[in-house]
N, C-alpha and C positions, 0 to 999 in steps of 0.2 A: 059807192062807193065811202072814202075813208070820214067817219067821224075825229074830230078833233083830240085831242090828245089832255085827256083831262088832266088837271094836276092830281099829284101823290096826297095821299089825305094821309099815307102812313108817315112818323115818325122815322125824322134819322137818326140813323145812330153815326154814334164818330166811327171813323175807322183811325185805330187806334193804331194796328202795325202803320199805319202811315202817317201816324203825328213821331213815334220809335223813331221813324227812321231820319226823319227831320230836324227832331234834335241829336241825334249819333253825330248828321251835316252836320250844322250848328257848332258841334264843341270838338268838332275837331277841327272843323273853320277856327273856331275861333282860340284853339292848340295853337294849330302853327299858325299864325298874327301874334298871339303873342309871341311867338321863342325868339325871333330875335333880339325881346327887350326883359325876359324877363329872367333868368337865370337859372332858380327853378324847374322851370319847364325843361329849358338846357337839360340839366342835369339830371333829372326823371327820365327822361328819353335817353343820355348815352347810359345811363347805366342798363335800361330797355335793352340795348343794342349790345354791353358787355353783360347779360347773364346775372345783370347784379343788384336785382329790381330787390324789395321789400320785400314782398311778395308772388306769387303764381297769380294770386286778382290781381292784388298793379299793374304786372307787365298781359297779361289776358286784357284789360281793360284799354292798353297803350295802343294793344295788338290793329284796328282802326287808322291808324295815325299810319300819311304813306310815314313808308324812311328812305325814300331815293334821294341822295345826296343829301343830305342835310351837315354835317359831318364829314371833316375831313379823318377817312382811320386810316391807320396805318395797322402791319398786325407783322410782327418779326417769329420765324422758331426755332427755335436753338433748340442744343443739341446738346449745350454747357447751359447750365441758373445762369438766371443775369447778374449784369455784376455787384450789385449791389448784395448780394446771396452767398459770390467767389468770393470776396476782400478777402487776400492773408491765407485760400479756403489750395488755390490758386494759383501756380509761376504763368503769366503769358507766352513768361523766351521757356519754358520747361516745354510746353503744351503745340508753335511752332520759332523754334529756334529762328525762323527766316523771315519770319514777317512780321514789317513794320505798326502793325495796324492792329492796335493789335485793343483797340476801343471796340471792334466788331469782334473781340470771343464767343468765341459759341454758337456764333450767328452762321442755320445754316439759309434763309432765304427773306428777303423783308419783299415785303409788298402793301397796296395802298387800296383798300375794297367801299364805294362803295356805300351800303351799307349790311348789318348785322357780322361786323367783322369774328365773328368768335363762328362765324359758318365755317373757314377758313377750316375746322377741321369736324365739327358737328354741323356742316348739310355741307362739304363739295370729298374730292380727292385728293389731301390733305394727306388724309389718315392713310391709303395707299403706298402717297408721294417719301411724303415724310415718318414713317414707322412703323414702318416693315423689315426694316432690322430685332424690331421687341426692343431699340434704346430706351429713354425716358426722351424724357421733349418739353420742354418749356416754349408755353406763346402768350407773349405779349404785345398786348392789345396797347395802341394810345387815339384817343380822337378827341380834336381839340372842336370849336366852335366861339367866334367872338367873343374870346380873355375867355374864358373855359374848358376846359380840358379831364378829360379819367384815363387814369391808364389804370386796369387788368392786366395780374400775371396768371397763369394757370398753371397747376404740373399736367403733364399726359403721361399715362402707365400701365401696363400691361399688369394683370390677375392670371393667375399663379391658371385662370379658366381662359387666358385668351383673352381680354374682356375689358378692350381702353376706359381707361376714367381720364374723368379731366379734370382735375378738382383747384382753385383760386386760392392760388396759396400764399392769400395775402390780405388782410381782416379789410373793409371798405369803410374809404372817410367820412372819419359821420361832422 
């Protein structure tokens, strides 16, 4: 017959991997629970979605936090710069004399995206859809959540080696 099991007399070592995993889960849960009531967390998360975090390290630290359905994210693809940059440079009547809607001047497409609105060009077929003719484009992104908002405008252009570049055209608001 089997002898009864003896209790181990060896000291048990702590499982640091398990403790780290629990700590990360607790931090993510706290972040998500505080987001509706803490504007700095909202702004930090919006900056992450707009690729405007202060550093890559801060962006990477936030990657375990789920990104789905947090904000109302809209994108706008333009073949002309946004209206603020066009004032005094382009006469809407000259571009489209029969168009009554001058507020949408230069807009090729708009879209609402669940998360990471920059993926319209960074990780999607938008580059193929909108950049085939090699003309410069502008990507305008807006995110809204509980009274907080963030807007980013990126200039999209092709260099001499036919590589597309995405450059933030405005300074992040402090």
